[in-house]
N, C-alpha and C positions, 0 to 999 in steps of 0.2 A: 432750499438750495442744498446740494449735496457736499458734506464735509470731506475734504481730501486730506489723506495721512500721507507723509512723503515716505522716503526710502527706507529711514531707519524703523519706522514703524511697519512697512510693507515687507521688510527682509530682517526680521530679528535674528536670525540664525545664519545669515549668509549675506555676501555682498557688502561693498563699502558705503559709507555716506556721501552724499552728493558732492561735497568738497574733494574728495579722494577720486570720485567719477571724473570730474573735471580735469583734476591734475594728472590722471593716468591715461588719458585718451590715446597716446601715442602707442601704447601696449595692446591696443583692442581694434578689431577690424571694423567694429561698429557699435552703436549703442542699441540695445534691446529694450524698447519701452512698451509698457504694457500698462493697462487699466483695468481693476476688478472690483466687485462689489463683495461685501461680506458673505453673501450667498455663494459667491464663487471662490471662496477660500481654499476648498477642496480641490477645484480645478487648477488654480494656481500653483498650490503647493505641491500636491501629488503627481501633476503632469507636467505642466508648464516648466516650473523651476526644476523639478526632478529630471528631466529630460535634456535640459539644455546644456551643452558641455562647457560653456562658459560663464557660470552664474555672476561672476563679479562684473559682467557687461549689463546686468539687468538693472533697468531704472523703473521702477513700479510705483504706480500711485493706487491707494486703496480707497474706494468710496464707502463712507460709513452710511450705508443704507440698510434698512430692514427689508422685509420681505424675500421673495424667493427669486426675483430677478429673472423669471423666466420671460421668454419671448414676446415682446409688445406689452409686458407688465409695466406698471408705472415706474417701477425701480430700473427695469430695462431701458426705457426710454430716457430717464435721468442719466443713465451712463452713457447713453447714446449722444446725448446732447452735451456732455462734458468732454467725450472723447476728441473731437477735432480740436477744441481748444486747448487740451492737454498736449496734443501733437503739435500744434502751433507754437504753444509756448517753448517746447523743446527745442524745436527748429531754430527758434529765434536766440536760444542760449548757447547754441551749438556754434562751434567755428564753421564758417561758411564751407561747403564742400565735403562735410564730414559725413561718412554713411550713417544713416539711421535707420532702423528697421521698427516697425509697428507691427505688434501682434496681440490679437486678443487672447484672454487667458485660457480659452478652451482648445488650444493648440497644443500638440506635443511634437517635440523633434525626435525623428527616427534615426536610426543608425547610420543610414546613408547621409545624413546631412552634414555640410561641411560649411563653415563660418567663410573661409576663403572662397569656396566655391560659388556662394551666394553673391560675394562682392565680384567675383568675375563674371558671373552672369549679368550683374548689373552694369557693370563697366562695359561688356561687350554690347549691350544694348543700346548704350549711346542715349539714355533717356534720362529724364529728371526724376521719374518715379515710376515703379513697376510694381502691379497689383497682382494678387491672386486671382484666378478666374473663378466666377461663381458657378460657371456650367463647363463640362468638358466638351460640349457641342462645337464643332469647328465654326460653325455659323454665329455662335453667341460672342457677343461683345460685352456682357455685363460683367462688371468688377465686382469682386468680394472686398469689401472695406475692413476685413478682419486681418488681413496680412499684407503688408507692403514695404518696399525698401526705396529709399529715396537719398539725395544728398541735401543737407541742410541749405536753405536759401531763403532770402527774404521774400522771393516769389512764392516758394511753396508754403511758407508760414502764412502769407497773406491769403492763398488759396483756402487754406484750412479754418482761417479766421471767418473767412466768408461762408464756408459750409456751417461753422458754428453759428453765425448770425442767422443764416436761414433756418436752422432747426429753432430758433427762439420762436418764431412765430408759426412754426409747422403744426397741422393737426395731429400728425403722428411722427414723434421725434425717433427718426431712423437715418442714420447719416449714409447708408449705401445708396438708397435712391437719389439723394441730393448730390453725392459724389458723381454718380453715373450722368447725372443731368448736367452739371456745371463743368466738369472736366474736358469734353470735347471741345468746348468753346472758351476755354481758359487761356488758351496759347501756351500751355504746360506741355512738353514732350513726355508723353505717358505710353505705357506698354503693359504687357502681361507676362507674367512668369511661366514656365513651363508646368506641364500637369503633374510633374513630381512634387510640386507643391500644392499636395492633394487636399480638398475638401470632401466632406461627406455628400455635398450637394453635387459632387461629379458622378455619383453612383457608386456601386459596391462591386466586387473588392477594390480597394486601393491598388495602383501600380507597385509591382514588387520593388521597384527602384524609387518609391516615394521618399522625399526628404522630410516632410512635415504632414502632420494629420490634424485637419481642422474639423472638429466635432460640431460643424453646423447642421442644420436641417436633419436632426436626427429623428426618430420616428415620431416621439412626442414632444420634442424640442423643449423638453424639460432639464433640470440640472441632473436628475438622476438618470435619464436616457443618455445625456452626455456622457456621464460617468461609465455607463455600461459600454457605450460605444469607444470610448478612450481605452478601457481595459482591454475590450475585445481585440482592438487594432494592435495594441502593445503586446498581446499574446501572440498575435499572428506575426509580427516582426522580431519577437525574442524567443519563440517558443519552437522553432524549426518547422518542419513539414505538418506535424501533428497540430501544432498550435494555429498554423495557417488554416488548415482545412476545418478545424473545429470553430474557428472563427467565422469563417464563410457560412457554415451550417447553422449556427447561432443566428447570425443577421438574416439569413433566409428564413428561420423558423419564427423570428420576432416579426419579421415583415408580414409573414402569413397569418400569425395570430392577431396582429393589429387590424386585419380586415382590409389593408391597402391592397394586397394581391387579388382578392376576391373582387374588389371594386374595380380595380384595372382590368382583370379579365372580362367583367361586364361590360365595361366600357368598349374594349375591343372587340368583343362578340357582337354587342349592339352595333358598333359602326359598321361591321362587315355585312350584317343582316340588312341594314338600312342601304347599304350600296346595291344589295341584291333585289331589292324590292323594285317592281316595274314602275 
């Protein structure tokens, strides 16, 4: 069983303890909750906390797990199994109707991000919960479980408790497919955030008006590749035109050297040749 450490351990240099968090909700637009493992300390501190403009709003739980916590590793699956229960627990403790944002720790907030703007987007949508999109394709309805905004309610808490229960017996503990399967028949009013809530799985480069950057689906899906992607996008948004074009060129070069560009070209050329055969 993963050991959780609370706010004091997760935020030794910033942010209040849980008691002051509960007492000062009137001064904040929402609670920003996150879960991270020991292997992702660098993601949490260097990018997530460092980029969020209101650090006192962060409510973090740290998983005391060893290993590299890379995609589909044992540690990663343990974190995914804990995540929906953590969200449900926070929703049940929150005043009903209070906005809550969940974010993975491999996310950074970009200069265009606005906390009040996010709440307005959510209010205008008139939904119980809005998720980041997994893909930028207009026909894609897959939701990304790594970033969502919601209002605390017993109904939403029960939904995430059901996701947690499903993961207990799942062969591969990954919350995203379970959320995508259960949500459409849950009776919960849901929707998606605009593509300014950018994820690497949307393609590259990010939109210039992006509000956040989620370093998912990086070329090797390792912590090191996430760090490179986060640093690259940070330079693109803070380094002016030179930083932007340097970041694009670096991403293209890394993509080409990984072999994926060659594989994609072979697939496309092979498909066209097959269509031309009599």
